[in-house]
TIVEXTI-186481 format. One record per residue (C-alpha): residue in three letters; chain; x, y, z. Coordinates in Angstrom, 3 decimals. Layout:
> r,c,xx,yy,zz
> ALA,A,X,Y,Z
...
This chain:
> r,c,xx,yy,zz
> MET,A,-9.510,-42.386,6.203
> GLU,A,-7.547,-39.963,8.363
> LEU,A,-7.810,-36.258,7.588
> GLN,A,-4.618,-34.289,7.133
> LYS,A,-3.903,-31.992,10.082
> ARG,A,-3.727,-28.328,9.175
> LYS,A,-0.711,-26.357,10.244
> ALA,A,-1.592,-23.439,12.514
> THR,A,-1.055,-20.163,10.692
> ARG,A,-1.485,-17.831,13.654
> LEU,A,1.113,-17.030,16.283
> LYS,A,-0.001,-18.963,19.349
> GLY,A,-1.220,-16.721,22.153
> TYR,A,-1.022,-13.497,20.112
> ASN,A,-4.010,-11.139,20.108
> TYR,A,-4.688,-10.258,16.466
> SER,A,-6.711,-7.228,17.544
> THR,A,-3.628,-5.581,19.059
> PRO,A,-2.725,-2.185,17.568
> GLY,A,0.205,-2.563,15.196
> ALA,A,1.106,-3.391,11.610
> TYR,A,0.362,-6.651,9.804
> PHE,A,1.259,-8.093,6.398
> ILE,A,-1.519,-10.234,4.911
> THR,A,-1.442,-12.406,1.797
> LEU,A,-4.659,-13.725,0.258
> CYS,A,-4.432,-16.328,-2.510
> VAL,A,-6.854,-17.396,-5.201
> LYS,A,-7.886,-21.087,-5.069
> ASP,A,-5.370,-23.276,-6.901
> ARG,A,-3.389,-20.089,-7.564
> LYS,A,-5.337,-19.420,-10.748
> PRO,A,-4.421,-16.035,-12.282
> LEU,A,-7.894,-14.494,-12.040
> LEU,A,-7.062,-11.052,-10.617
> SER,A,-4.638,-9.506,-13.102
> GLU,A,-2.232,-10.067,-15.934
> ILE,A,1.327,-8.830,-15.851
> ILE,A,2.551,-7.683,-19.237
> VAL,A,6.327,-7.558,-19.533
> GLY,A,7.648,-4.814,-21.829
> THR,A,9.859,-5.562,-24.784
> GLY,A,12.279,-2.661,-24.393
> VAL,A,15.177,-2.397,-21.953
> LEU,A,13.516,0.299,-19.828
> ASP,A,9.972,-1.022,-20.140
> CYS,A,8.547,-1.860,-16.750
> PRO,A,6.004,-4.649,-16.390
> GLN,A,2.404,-3.503,-16.307
> ASN,A,-0.140,-5.046,-13.962
> ILE,A,-3.500,-5.025,-15.762
> LEU,A,-6.422,-5.837,-13.465
> THR,A,-9.124,-8.205,-14.676
> PRO,A,-12.764,-7.586,-13.716
> TYR,A,-12.128,-9.802,-10.642
> GLY,A,-9.065,-7.717,-9.777
> GLU,A,-10.965,-4.456,-10.224
> ILE,A,-13.632,-5.668,-7.772
> ALA,A,-10.966,-6.697,-5.244
> ASN,A,-9.155,-3.372,-5.683
> ARG,A,-12.360,-1.386,-5.134
> HIS,A,-13.274,-3.318,-1.999
> LEU,A,-9.784,-2.888,-0.541
> VAL,A,-9.993,0.853,-1.085
> ASN,A,-13.392,0.916,0.647
> MET,A,-12.605,-1.367,3.613
> SER,A,-11.801,1.622,5.835
> ASN,A,-15.498,2.583,5.561
> PHE,A,-16.300,-0.580,7.514
> TYR,A,-13.309,-0.712,9.853
> GLU,A,-12.469,2.766,11.043
> ASN,A,-9.692,1.451,13.294
> ILE,A,-7.915,-0.347,10.427
> LYS,A,-5.828,1.560,7.891
> ILE,A,-4.537,-0.049,4.715
> ASP,A,-1.116,1.503,4.162
> LYS,A,-0.305,-0.335,0.925
> PHE,A,-1.546,-3.226,-1.179
> VAL,A,-0.986,-4.849,-4.530
> VAL,A,-3.356,-7.044,-6.511
> MET,A,-1.277,-9.663,-8.330
> PRO,A,-2.525,-12.298,-10.813
> ASN,A,-3.266,-14.940,-8.186
> HIS,A,-2.810,-13.255,-4.825
> ILE,A,-3.060,-9.970,-2.950
> HIS,A,-0.570,-8.499,-0.490
> ILE,A,-1.933,-6.044,2.086
> LEU,A,0.002,-3.963,4.606
> ILE,A,-2.452,-2.850,7.292
> ARG,A,-2.352,-1.175,10.674
> ILE,A,-4.753,-1.572,13.547
> LEU,A,-4.928,1.918,15.016
> ASP,A,-6.605,1.300,18.368
> GLN,A,-9.025,-0.971,20.166
> SER,A,-11.469,1.591,21.501
> ASN,A,-14.060,1.075,18.762
> ARG,A,-14.039,-2.497,17.471
> ASN,A,-17.194,-2.648,15.400
> GLY,A,-17.564,-4.747,12.288
> PRO,A,-19.443,-3.886,9.083
> SER,A,-22.835,-4.631,10.646
> GLY,A,-22.106,-2.332,13.601
> THR,A,-21.769,-5.222,16.017
> PRO,A,-18.676,-5.468,18.207
> VAL,A,-15.853,-7.598,16.842
> PRO,A,-14.763,-10.231,19.365
> THR,A,-11.316,-9.953,20.909
> ASN,A,-8.478,-11.641,19.031
> SER,A,-10.205,-11.731,15.659
> LEU,A,-9.980,-8.303,14.037
> ILE,A,-7.572,-9.450,11.296
> ALA,A,-9.656,-12.580,10.605
> GLN,A,-12.839,-10.466,10.549
> PHE,A,-11.253,-8.010,8.108
> VAL,A,-10.148,-10.822,5.751
> SER,A,-13.522,-12.570,5.978
> THR,A,-15.443,-9.372,5.250
> PHE,A,-13.234,-8.523,2.270
> LYS,A,-13.618,-12.011,0.759
> ARG,A,-17.388,-11.995,1.376
> PHE,A,-17.830,-8.620,-0.366
> CYS,A,-15.791,-9.791,-3.367
> ASN,A,-17.478,-13.200,-3.601
> LYS,A,-20.925,-11.585,-3.572
> GLU,A,-20.026,-9.684,-6.742
> TYR,A,-18.133,-12.606,-8.286
> GLY,A,-21.103,-14.922,-7.760
> LYS,A,-18.735,-17.576,-6.407
> ASN,A,-15.852,-18.059,-4.009
> ILE,A,-12.482,-17.700,-5.720
> TRP,A,-10.357,-17.520,-2.549
> GLN,A,-8.182,-20.078,-0.848
> ALA,A,-9.671,-20.906,2.555
> ARG,A,-6.812,-19.526,4.622
> SER,A,-4.764,-16.382,4.481
> ASN,A,-1.184,-15.841,5.528
> ASP,A,-0.275,-13.113,7.983
> HIS,A,2.895,-11.693,9.458
> ILE,A,3.053,-9.482,12.517
> ILE,A,5.364,-6.596,11.674
> ARG,A,8.073,-6.227,14.274
> GLY,A,9.487,-2.760,13.963
> GLU,A,10.285,-0.070,11.427
> LYS,A,12.919,-2.088,9.538
> ASP,A,10.456,-4.954,9.012
> TYR,A,7.743,-2.470,7.952
> LYS,A,10.021,-0.819,5.365
> LYS,A,11.112,-4.215,3.994
> ILE,A,7.487,-5.275,3.462
> TRP,A,6.582,-1.885,1.966
> GLU,A,9.370,-2.322,-0.595
> TYR,A,8.361,-5.943,-1.234
> ILE,A,4.811,-4.840,-2.094
> ASP,A,6.124,-1.912,-4.157
> THR,A,8.356,-4.152,-6.291
> ASN,A,6.202,-7.295,-6.466
> VAL,A,5.097,-6.651,-10.050
> LEU,A,8.721,-6.145,-11.151
> ARG,A,9.718,-9.510,-9.676
> TRP,A,6.630,-11.454,-10.767
> GLU,A,8.403,-14.216,-12.726
> LYS,A,10.624,-14.907,-9.692
> ASP,A,7.728,-14.729,-7.178
> CYS,A,6.904,-17.826,-5.119
> PHE,A,3.259,-17.504,-6.266
> TYR,A,4.200,-17.381,-9.961
> ASN,A,2.930,-20.125,-12.186
> GLU,A,2.250,-20.239,-15.873
> TYR,A,-1.204,-21.278,-16.994
């Protein structure tokens, strides 16, 4: 039996420890809505509400605290959706690349290390792994791209039923 070849998700030859902005998406396995529930209002002006589940609250707390472990990474914006999380982060510099244990982070893996650490912290509290094996990332290429992603994250809850990750369970 031949194994299916995985498509490379990283930009070939790019150093993912380079200072700059990145857009990361983390999905729950099988896109199960474990992190939150979006309640759509019944009135004309009612905006949808994103109510975090206990899993979502744990993920939210760890995202807020990730800067305690990675002083050279700043989370500018994030949203915890029912079955995925969008994160807009910036790598500030490369002068101090230490991971959560204080050991140096190898070159070209700061984004992967960040994602791995976040998932590990969450899974420890969950008592199981809920995450899809891979994450999706996008290298932000300029201010226009940054603003577009900022708005996308800001309005993700409003567009939930039209989102590519939407599915009804």
